[in-house]
Phi, psi and omega in degrees: 000321181295321180291326177295314179297317179297321178298316179296321178295319179295317178300315178298318180294320179293325175297318178296326177299317178296321177294317181294320184273322189237359186054039182233126185258106182295319181299316177294324178296322181281325188251359179099141179133185181282116185274345179255129179241127173268129184225158175289163179299319180294318180293326177294325176295316179297314178302318181294318179297318177297320178296319178295324175296323176297320176299318178299322184287345179303323179299331180293336180297334186259007176267146181282339185263025180297320181295321179292323181291332182281347182282000000 
């Protein structure tokens, strides 16, 4: 269950990274909706930082102690 939750968080973070860097929403592109988001410069920085954190978390998927860390 912890790895599933972590996977969803990473997908969301990577989507925010795309919004932050390119103002492009992958989830909307896949599921329908407006794929271009106009954002302020500050919000794009926050989106990018969250996305970079998601990239960092990918390594946690391959660790055996993910469930213990999630507690």
